[in-house]
C-alpha positions as CSV (number, residue, x, y, z in Angstrom):
1,M,13.8,-26.3,-22.4
2,L,12.0,-23.7,-20.3
3,T,9.4,-21.7,-22.1
4,K,8.0,-18.2,-21.5
5,E,5.0,-19.8,-19.9
6,D,7.2,-21.8,-17.5
7,M,9.0,-18.6,-16.5
8,K,5.6,-16.9,-15.9
9,Q,4.7,-19.8,-13.6
10,V,8.0,-19.5,-11.7
11,R,7.3,-15.9,-11.1
12,K,3.7,-16.6,-10.0
13,D,4.9,-19.3,-7.6
14,H,7.5,-16.9,-6.2
15,D,5.0,-14.2,-5.7
16,D,2.5,-16.6,-4.1
17,A,5.1,-17.8,-1.6
18,Y,6.2,-14.3,-0.8
19,A,2.5,-13.3,-0.2
20,E,2.0,-16.3,2.1
21,A,5.2,-15.4,4.1
22,D,3.9,-11.8,4.5
23,R,0.6,-13.2,5.7
24,Q,2.2,-15.5,8.3
25,R,4.4,-12.7,9.5
26,A,1.4,-10.4,10.0
27,L,-0.5,-13.0,11.9
28,A,2.5,-13.6,14.2
29,F,2.8,-9.9,14.8
30,A,-0.9,-9.7,15.7
31,Q,-0.6,-12.7,18.0
32,A,2.4,-11.2,19.7
33,D,0.4,-8.0,20.3
34,A,-2.6,-9.9,21.6
35,E,-0.4,-11.8,24.0
36,G,1.1,-8.6,25.3
37,L,4.6,-8.7,23.8
38,A,6.0,-5.2,24.0
39,Q,6.3,-3.4,20.7
40,K,9.8,-2.5,21.7
41,D,10.7,-6.2,22.0
42,V,9.3,-6.8,18.5
43,I,11.3,-3.9,17.2
44,D,14.5,-5.2,18.9
45,A,13.9,-8.7,17.6
46,T,13.1,-7.8,14.0
47,G,15.0,-4.6,13.4
48,Y,11.9,-3.0,11.9
49,S,10.9,0.6,12.6
50,R,8.1,1.3,15.0
51,E,5.8,2.3,12.1
52,T,6.6,-0.9,10.2
53,V,5.7,-3.0,13.2
54,R,2.5,-1.1,13.6
55,R,1.6,-1.5,10.0
56,I,2.3,-5.3,10.0
57,T,0.4,-5.7,13.3
58,R,-2.7,-3.9,11.9
59,E,-2.6,-6.1,8.8
60,G,-2.4,-9.2,11.0
61,Q,-5.3,-7.9,13.1
62,R,-7.3,-7.4,9.9
63,L,-6.6,-10.9,8.8
64,L,-7.6,-12.4,12.1
65,A,-10.9,-10.4,12.0
66,E,-11.6,-11.8,8.6
67,Q,-10.9,-15.3,9.8
68,A,-13.0,-15.0,13.0
69,P,-16.5,-15.2,11.3
70,A,-15.4,-18.1,9.2
71,E,-14.3,-20.0,12.3
72,K,-17.6,-19.5,14.1
73,G,-19.5,-21.4,11.4
74,P,-23.1,-20.9,10.3
75,A,-25.4,-19.0,12.5
76,E,-27.7,-21.1,14.6
């Protein structure tokens, strides 16, 4: 029998998966922007509004900027 704690864990797992999907989407939007894919093409492909595409792209750029120092490793 499932308990209240089990259901809390189900909810947490769902929220975590959703957050990771959002993160991956943002990184893909930032990559598309960096590679020169026209914003209009992203809008056409996703059905998102121009502002939504911009917001997601900015989030992806922020995530990439946070990753960049970690990938460089320790300063020499």
